[in-house]
PAMIKOL-373894 format. One record per residue: residue number from 1; residue in three letters; chain; y, z, x of N, C-alpha, C, O in turn. Coordinates in nm, 3 decimals, padded with zeros to 5 digits, m for minus. Atoms other than C-alpha are relative to their C-alpha. Layout:
<nodes>
i:aa:ch:n_Y:n_Z:n_X:ca_Y:ca_Z:ca_X:c_Y:c_Z:c_X:o_Y:o_Z:o_X
NUM:Ala:A:Y:Z:X:Y:Z:X:Y:Z:X:Y:Z:X $
...
</nodes>
This chain:
<nodes>
i:aa:ch:n_Y:n_Z:n_X:ca_Y:ca_Z:ca_X:c_Y:c_Z:c_X:o_Y:o_Z:o_X
1:Met:A:00.046:m00.072:m00.136:m01.200:m00.319:m01.410:m00.046:m00.092:00.069:m00.140:m00.158:00.025 $
2:Leu:A:00.099:00.071:m00.124:m01.299:m00.504:m01.116:m00.135:00.030:00.017:m00.164:00.147:m00.009 $
3:Arg:A:00.113:m00.020:m00.031:m01.664:m00.547:m01.022:00.015:00.023:00.159:00.113:m00.025:00.217 $
4:Lys:A:00.011:m00.021:m00.134:m01.743:m00.441:m00.669:00.010:m00.127:00.075:00.086:m00.125:00.172 $
5:Ser:A:m00.021:00.100:m00.071:m01.776:m00.779:m00.551:00.138:m00.076:m00.049:00.196:m00.144:00.035 $
6:Glu:A:m00.133:00.042:00.018:m01.463:m00.890:m00.718:00.121:00.060:00.062:00.232:00.012:00.083 $
7:Phe:A:m00.107:m00.136:m00.079:m01.276:m00.601:m00.557:m00.007:m00.059:00.129:00.099:m00.103:00.174 $
8:Glu:A:m00.007:00.035:m00.125:m01.388:m00.706:m00.227:00.033:m00.116:00.023:00.092:m00.148:00.125 $
9:Gly:A:m00.050:00.139:m00.008:m01.348:m01.065:m00.313:00.164:m00.004:00.043:00.206:m00.036:00.154 $
10:Lys:A:m00.111:m00.016:00.002:m01.004:m01.016:m00.374:00.058:00.048:00.139:00.133:m00.025:00.204 $
11:Ala:A:m00.051:m00.084:m00.123:m00.923:m00.790:m00.082:00.008:m00.107:00.127:00.100:m00.132:00.205 $
12:Lys:A:00.047:00.104:m00.110:m01.098:m01.056:00.144:00.113:m00.121:00.013:00.152:m00.165:00.122 $
13:Lys:A:m00.084:00.141:00.011:m00.848:m01.368:00.001:00.103:00.094:00.053:00.122:00.054:00.168 $
14:Ile:A:m00.119:m00.066:m00.040:m00.551:m01.107:00.074:m00.002:00.003:00.175:00.089:m00.037:00.247 $
15:Tyr:A:00.013:m00.017:m00.138:m00.678:m01.037:00.425:m00.014:m00.108:00.058:00.051:m00.116:00.162 $
16:Asp:A:00.002:00.153:m00.048:m00.766:m01.402:00.499:00.150:m00.067:m00.005:00.176:m00.146:00.085 $
17:Lys:A:m00.130:00.044:00.013:m00.413:m01.495:00.409:00.110:00.032:00.103:00.192:m00.046:00.151 $
18:Asn:A:m00.073:m00.072:m00.113:m00.246:m01.255:00.649:m00.084:00.031:00.113:m00.025:00.101:00.197 $
19:Lys:A:00.069:m00.004:m00.107:m00.525:m01.251:00.900:00.067:m00.015:00.128:00.059:00.076:00.210 $
20:Asn:A:m00.058:m00.013:m00.137:m00.329:m01.368:01.194:00.121:00.060:00.046:00.143:00.089:00.163 $
21:Asp:A:m00.093:m00.115:m00.022:m00.028:m01.172:01.154:m00.045:00.128:m00.004:00.020:00.204:00.067 $
22:Trp:A:00.062:m00.147:00.007:m00.228:m00.845:01.081:m00.079:00.023:00.114:m00.082:00.139:00.158 $
23:Glu:A:00.092:m00.008:m00.107:m00.475:m00.916:01.369:00.097:m00.001:00.120:00.069:00.068:00.218 $
24:Ser:A:m00.061:m00.034:m00.108:m00.198:m00.960:01.594:00.090:00.099:00.045:00.130:00.119:00.159 $
25:Lys:A:m00.071:m00.127:00.014:m00.004:m00.663:01.498:m00.087:00.117:00.000:m00.050:00.221:00.055 $
26:Tyr:A:00.092:m00.143:00.047:m00.284:m00.413:01.399:m00.139:m00.005:00.042:m00.223:00.075:00.000 $
27:Tyr:A:00.131:m00.027:m00.040:m00.582:m00.494:01.573:m00.068:00.102:00.059:m00.027:00.149:00.165 $
28:Gly:A:00.071:m00.125:00.004:m00.855:m00.210:01.555:00.046:00.111:m00.085:m00.008:00.219:m00.111 $
29:Lys:A:m00.018:m00.153:00.085:m00.659:m00.005:01.340:m00.056:m00.045:m00.120:m00.100:m00.154:m00.157 $
30:Val:A:00.032:m00.012:00.137:m00.732:00.121:01.009:00.139:m00.048:m00.114:00.255:m00.006:m00.117 $
31:Ile:A:m00.090:00.034:00.113:m00.570:m00.060:00.699:m00.026:m00.007:m00.126:m00.135:m00.046:m00.169 $
32:Ala:A:00.027:m00.029:00.139:m00.505:00.009:00.344:00.063:m00.131:m00.078:00.182:m00.154:m00.054 $
33:Ile:A:m00.021:00.146:00.057:m00.489:m00.355:00.118:00.020:00.068:m00.158:m00.074:00.132:m00.205 $
34:Asp:A:m00.023:m00.022:00.128:m00.347:m00.279:m00.230:m00.028:m00.093:m00.081:00.063:m00.173:m00.100 $
35:Leu:A:00.021:00.118:00.124:m00.486:m00.507:m00.487:00.087:m00.024:m00.114:00.088:m00.130:m00.178 $
36:Asp:A:m00.055:00.039:00.128:m00.274:m00.470:m00.751:00.150:m00.076:00.058:00.187:m00.182:00.008 $
37:Ala:A:m00.090:00.058:m00.059:00.042:m00.536:m00.526:m00.029:m00.133:00.091:00.055:m00.214:00.130 $
38:Glu:A:00.052:00.103:m00.115:m00.138:m00.772:m00.305:00.066:m00.005:00.116:00.138:m00.100:00.146 $
39:Lys:A:m00.092:m00.028:m00.118:m00.002:m00.623:00.019:m00.045:00.094:00.051:m00.114:00.173:m00.014 $
40:Leu:A:00.037:m00.119:m00.108:m00.055:m00.390:00.319:00.052:00.102:m00.026:00.173:00.096:00.000 $
41:Ile:A:m00.078:m00.122:00.007:00.040:m00.060:00.242:m00.038:00.094:00.089:00.024:00.193:00.049 $
42:Ala:A:00.053:m00.066:m00.114:m00.112:00.133:00.539:m00.054:m00.022:00.104:m00.155:m00.090:00.111 $
43:Val:A:00.083:00.053:m00.108:m00.180:00.122:00.874:00.001:00.124:00.090:00.099:00.197:00.106 $
44:Ala:A:00.008:m00.142:m00.091:m00.319:00.405:01.117:m00.100:m00.009:00.088:m00.164:m00.114:00.087 $
45:Asp:A:00.117:00.015:m00.085:m00.571:00.483:01.381:m00.101:00.032:m00.045:m00.203:m00.019:00.000 $
46:Ser:A:00.133:m00.031:00.048:m00.814:00.665:01.160:00.027:m00.005:m00.172:00.132:00.001:m00.236 $
47:Leu:A:00.006:m00.011:00.151:m00.920:00.660:00.797:00.034:00.124:m00.064:00.035:00.130:m00.187 $
48:Phe:A:m00.070:m00.150:00.055:m00.793:01.018:00.737:00.120:m00.014:m00.031:00.172:00.040:m00.128 $
49:Glu:A:m00.167:00.024:m00.002:m00.437:00.888:00.808:00.027:m00.107:m00.129:00.123:m00.109:m00.206 $
50:Val:A:m00.003:00.133:00.090:m00.486:00.589:00.591:00.008:00.067:m00.147:00.094:00.045:m00.232 $
51:Asp:A:00.017:m00.042:00.150:m00.605:00.784:00.285:00.115:00.093:m00.028:00.170:00.092:m00.139 $
52:Lys:A:m00.117:m00.062:00.036:m00.339:01.014:00.313:00.123:m00.055:m00.049:00.179:m00.009:m00.148 $
53:Ser:A:m00.128:00.109:00.061:m00.038:00.741:00.276:m00.067:m00.064:m00.136:00.004:m00.101:m00.230 $
54:Val:A:00.020:00.086:00.136:m00.244:00.583:00.001:00.016:00.121:m00.093:00.098:00.103:m00.183 $
55:Asp:A:m00.016:m00.137:00.127:m00.257:00.930:m00.218:00.149:00.021:00.006:00.196:00.076:m00.094 $
56:Arg:A:m00.151:m00.051:00.021:00.128:00.971:m00.136:00.052:m00.132:m00.058:00.144:m00.121:m00.139 $
57:Leu:A:m00.099:00.095:00.055:00.225:00.597:m00.214:m00.036:m00.084:m00.096:00.042:m00.166:m00.146 $
58:Cys:A:00.019:00.089:00.107:00.005:00.444:m00.464:m00.169:00.064:m00.053:m00.275:00.001:m00.050 $
59:Pro:A:00.125:m00.073:00.040:m00.268:00.706:m00.597:m00.063:m00.085:m00.105:m00.185:m00.083:m00.125 $
60:Asp:A:00.097:00.040:00.103:m00.347:00.508:m00.870:m00.021:m00.175:m00.051:m00.037:m00.236:m00.156 $
61:His:A:00.011:00.160:00.024:m00.366:00.134:m00.764:m00.146:m00.013:00.057:m00.220:00.078:00.094 $
62:Lys:A:00.165:00.039:m00.054:m00.698:m00.048:m00.656:00.033:m00.032:00.147:00.117:m00.116:00.182 $
63:Val:A:m00.051:00.011:m00.129:m00.697:m00.007:m00.290:m00.149:m00.035:00.087:m00.255:00.015:00.048 $
64:Leu:A:00.108:00.018:m00.090:m00.951:m00.132:m00.018:00.059:00.041:00.169:00.167:00.010:00.221 $
65:Val:A:m00.017:m00.069:m00.144:m00.955:00.033:00.335:m00.120:m00.075:00.109:m00.241:m00.082:00.087 $
66:Arg:A:00.077:00.083:m00.080:m01.093:m00.169:00.622:00.039:00.037:00.134:00.126:00.123:00.139 $
67:Arg:A:m00.040:00.045:m00.123:m01.062:m00.226:01.003:00.049:m00.129:00.034:m00.015:m00.227:m00.005 $
68:Val:A:m00.074:00.120:m00.041:m00.830:m00.491:01.146:m00.111:m00.043:00.132:m00.140:00.015:00.237 $
69:Gly:A:00.059:00.080:m00.134:m01.045:m00.740:01.352:m00.127:m00.040:m00.032:m00.140:m00.090:m00.144 $
70:Asp:A:00.128:00.052:m00.020:m01.400:m00.824:01.410:m00.087:00.093:m00.078:m00.160:00.059:m00.171 $
71:Asn:A:00.100:m00.108:00.065:m01.573:m00.506:01.313:00.081:00.069:m00.113:00.140:00.173:m00.083 $
72:Pro:A:m00.060:m00.049:00.128:m01.423:m00.436:00.947:m00.032:00.119:m00.022:00.061:00.194:m00.051 $
73:Thr:A:00.054:m00.090:00.096:m01.642:m00.171:00.834:00.034:00.136:00.071:m00.012:00.167:00.181 $
74:Val:A:m00.033:m00.129:m00.044:m01.482:00.178:00.868:m00.070:00.104:m00.143:m00.124:00.214:m00.129 $
75:Ala:A:00.136:m00.067:00.077:m01.668:00.282:00.531:00.046:m00.088:m00.128:00.144:m00.163:m00.127 $
76:Arg:A:m00.024:00.060:00.126:m01.682:00.155:00.165:00.103:00.075:m00.076:00.055:00.152:m00.159 $
77:Val:A:m00.117:m00.040:00.093:m01.362:00.268:00.001:00.031:m00.063:m00.079:00.111:m00.147:m00.037 $
78:Leu:A:m00.060:00.067:00.120:m01.298:00.125:m00.334:00.064:00.079:m00.090:m00.004:00.104:m00.190 $
79:Arg:A:m00.079:m00.076:00.063:m01.020:00.339:m00.482:00.040:m00.074:m00.113:00.091:m00.185:m00.110 $
80:Glu:A:m00.040:00.099:00.136:m00.971:00.245:m00.850:00.048:00.121:m00.083:00.090:00.105:m00.198 $
</nodes>
């Protein structure tokens, strides 16, 4: 099991690798990053919408939810 700092560090690494692409397409949207598959799995306007997608697509994966752009915090959602 990943500790919180490792969890967030892995999500940041994935985000940074895809930052230019995601920020050009999804700026201001809420996204879910699947840390097991190392990819974007959901994009929506709200935390509620993203959460529904994550429940449906990969309920047993480690997922971090954040906003795309300069102000990433929507909530500390560390789904394990």
